[in-house]
Each structure stands twice: as structure tokens, then as C-alpha cells.
C-alpha positions, 0 to 999 in steps of 0.5 A, a space after each residue: 500499500 502506497 504512503 498518503 503525502 501528509 504521512 511522507 511529509 509528517 515523516 521527512 520534515 528534519 529532512 527537508 529543514 536541513 535541505 532547506 538550511 544548507 541550501 540557505 547556506 550555499 545562497 548567502 555563501 555564494 552571495 558574500 563571496 561575489 559582494 563581501 561585506 567590508 568594514 571601512 570608515 566613509 568620508 566626513 558627514 557634515 553635521 547639521 543644526 534642526 529646530 533651534 529657537 531663532 530667540 537663542 544663539 550658540 555659543 560654542 563651537 561644535 563639531 561641523 562634521 562626522 564620521 561613520 564606521 559602517 558594515 556593509 558590502 562592496 556594492 553598498 559603498 560603491 553606491 555611498 563613495 558615488 552619492 555621499 549625500 545618501 548618508 546624512 548626520 544631525 542634531 535635534 536642538 527643537 525645545 532647548 531652551 537657554 543653557 548647556 546640554 548634550 545631544 546625540 549626534 543622529 544618523 541616517 544612511 538611505 542605502 542598505 543594507 548597512 550595520 552601524 560600527 561606530 559614530 564619532 561623535 557620539 553626541 555634542 554639547 551645545 551652549 544656547 544663550 538669548 540673542 540681545 540688541 543694544 544701541 550705542 552712540 559712536 564715540 570718535 577718536 581724532 588723531 593727528 594734527 593739521 599743518 600750520 595756518 589751518 583749523 578743524 570745523 563741527 565734525 560731523 558723523 552718518 549715522 551716530 548710533 550703531 546696533 549691536 546684537 548677539 549673545 546675551 554674555 556677549 553684550 554685556 561686555 560692550 562697553 563702547 562702540 568706536 571709530 577713529 579718525 586720522 587728520 594729519 597733514 590735512 589741507 582740506 575737508 576729509 569725508 572717509 568711511 571708517 569700521 566701527 569697532 566693538 569695545 569692552 571697559 579694557 578696550 580690547 574688542 569683543 568676538 561673536 557679534 554683529 554690528 549693523 551698520 559695520 561703517 560710518 561716514 566722517 565728515 571733519 571740515 578744514 579751513 585756513 585761518 585769518 592770514 594764511 592761504 595756500 597756494 600752488 607754486 608755479 615754476 618761473 624759466 628763462 632761456 633754453 636748453 643747451 642745443 641738442 637737447 630737450 626739457 622733459 620734465 619740470 617738477 617743484 617740491 613741495 607743490 604748494 605752499 602755505 603762506 602768511 601775511 600780518 595784512 589781511 588785505 595783502 593775503 587776500 590780494 594773492 591769487 591761487 598761485 605765486 611763481 618761484 624766482 626765475 630758473 636759468 635753463 641756459 645750456 642744460 643738458 642733463 637732469 638737474 634739481 636746484 632750490 630755489 625761492 619765491 616770489 613773494 610781496 613783500 610783507 608776506 611770506 612762507 609757513 614754513 621753509 623760503 625755497 622750493 625744490 625744482 626737478 628739470 628733466 632734460 634729454 637729447 631731442 626728439 623734439 619738445 615744445 612748451 603750449 600754455 593752454 586755457 584750463 577747462 572746468 567739468 561736470 560742474 554743477 549748474 547752480 554753481 560757477 568755478 574760479 580757476 587760477 592759474 586759468 592756464 598751465 604750460 604743458 610740455 609735449 614731446 613727439 616728431 619735430 615735423 608735428 611739433 612744427 604744426 601745434 597750437 594752443 588749440 590742438 589740446 585740450 586741458 580739463 578740471 574734473 569738479 564733478 560732485 564738489 561743494 562750494 568751496 577752495 580746492 587744489 585740483 590736478 589738471 588732465 590733458 583730455 584730449 593731445 594729437 596723435 604721436 605725441 607725449 606729454 611730458 608734464 603740466 606746470 603748474 602740477 595742480 591748480 586752485 579752483 574756488 567754487 562758490 555760488 554766483 552772487 544775487 542780481 542787483 534789480 536796476 532802478 527805472 527812471 520814469 519817462 518826462 515830457 520835458 522838451 528837449 532845447 534845441 541849441 541855437 544857430 550860430 551864424 557863419 561869419 562871411 569873409 569880406 574880399 579885400 578893397 583893391 
């Protein structure tokens, strides 16, 4: 009699289970052999921060990367290495208030199968403090001295205060918001943008703070005292350099000098420049330096050295020419007028002799850009805006000119004399005497 299937199955269960286990072992062994597990430390993974209260600030340094040691098949490692974004690391600060907290570093790998062997660090310490904002007036330190004859006006700062924000403990250390300005040697109004420094009571900087704005604009007016005047030095010359040589450059140091007189009317009558004692160029064949005095009116002196240094450049001929060209003001505001002193400058040009022979002052354009300047007196360098082709401008004399920018005077109303009906007397006609013929 043939046994039933159920009886056969019941009698061979052990054999079937053993066969299944052997088959599974063989399969796993084959898989492992083809795709073996590997233990490796993955490249550093950025630690992200979630859930932090916006009214709190993290005041201590925390690790910004985690290192993951994983056990995974080679095929999984290939996926991770090709796409590092599959591994993530983060800390959750949701619900945490001010103070120190120890939070675990959480990780996730979007690939399987993977077994975590080690996470470094496993947890981190976080110190949270309230965010505090305070306003401080800017304290300005002015250093340096103006040249003799100049005075300071009323200084202005824009803005005059700043907002400092940061952790409560750092803001509590702040004693002042500080800025500094050096006015050494200034001869005209200073406009400068300077950074803000946040300091404690010992004058040391306080870190971990935000300053808004980070800079302020400082305006320090600078003007001359009565009896003083700053003018441009213009070099006067006589004669010509040696045959076969040309004049390439004339420079004067300093380019401007400050004059003084006990008579305010006398100092006011001096134009915006002063000539040197004439410098003799005759027979010069090499570069020369010479110290010369200034041609000053009686009763007027210089504040510093009475002489200036004139540097004369001389080179063998290609060809040079000195032309007196008027200075043209550009970019002047329509509601202002400008007065230049001197009104012309001498330009020394070089080039082929056949080109130089055809040049006139109208061949050049010299401009002085006063764009954006408010009313006042300034020393500015003129610029040669146009020059003929193949001609090189060697130098401009003087190197700087004085420009006075001012508001035009208000028109004076003209008195109108009403007409009258008076008749104009007609002059009497004087009879012409007749000549009487002489008697014979």
C-alpha cells in the first residue's frame, strides 16, 4: 500500500528543513563571495542643526562633521562613494532653552544593508544663550594735527549710533562702539568711511557680535585761519636748454605752500599761485635739481621753508614744445560757478619735430573735473583730455591749480527812471561869418 503525502511529509520534515538550511547557507556563501562585506570609515559627513529657537544663539564651537564607520557589502560602498548625500548626520535642538545641553548625533544612510559600527562623535555639547540687541552711540577718536595755519570745523558722523546684537554674555561686555580718524596733514575737508570697533571697558575687542551698520561716514571740515593762504607753486624759467637737448619735465616740491601775512588784505590779494625766482635753463644738458626761492610780495612769508626744490628733466632731442593752454572746468553743478587760478597751464610735449611745428594751444584740451564738489576752495591736478596723435605730454605746469567753487551772486535790481514830457532845448544856430573881399 502506497503511503499518503501527508504521512510522507510528516516523516521527512527534518530532512526538508536540513535541505533548506543547506541551500540557504550555499546561497549566502555565494552572495558573500560575489559581494563581500567590508568595514570602512566613510568620508566626513556634515552635521546639520535643526529645531534651534530663533531667539537663541549657539555660543560654543561644536563639531561640524561626523565620521561614520560602517559594515556593508562592496556594492553598497560603491553607491555611497558615488553619492555621498546618501549619508546624513544632524542634531535636533527643538525644545531646548538657554543653557548647556548634551544632544546625540543622529545619522541615517539611505542604502541597505548597512550596519553602524561607530559614530564619532556620538553626542555633542551645545551652549545656548538669548539673542540681545542694544544701541550704542559711536565714540570717535581723532588723532594727528593739521598743518600750521589750518583749523578744524564741526565734525559730523552719519549715523551717530549703531545696533549691536549677539549672545547676552557678549553684549554685556560691550563698553563702547568706537571709530577713529587721522587728520594728519589735511589741508581740505575730509570725508571718510571708517569701520566700527566694538570694545570692552579695557579697550579690547568683543567677538561673536553683529554690528549694524558696520561703517559710518565722517565729515571733518578743514579750513585756513585768517592771514593764511594755501597757493600753488608755479616754476618760472628763463633761457633754453643746450642745443641738441630738450626739456622733458619740471617738477616742484612741495607743489603747494602756505603763505602768511599780518595784513589780511595783502594775503587776500594774492592769486591762487605764486611764482618761483626764475630758473635759468641755459646750456642745461642733463637732469638737474635746484633749490630756489619764491617771488613773494613784501610783507608775505611762507609758513615753512622759504625755498622749494625744482627738478628739471633734460634729454637729447627728439623734439619738445611748451604751450600755454587754458584750463576748462567740467562736471560743474549748474547752480555753481568756478574760478580757476591760474587760468592757463604750461604743458611740455614731445614728439616728431615735423608734428611739433604744427601744434598750437588749440591742439590740446586741458580739463579740471569738479564733479560732486560742494562750494569751497580746492587744489586739484588738471588733466590733458585730448592730445594729437604721436605726441606725448611730458608734464603740466603747475601740476595742480586752485579752483574756487561758489554760488553765483544774486542779481542786483536795476532802478528804472520814469520818462518825462520835458522838451529838449534846441541849441541855437551860430551864424557863419562871411569873408569880405579885400579892397584893391
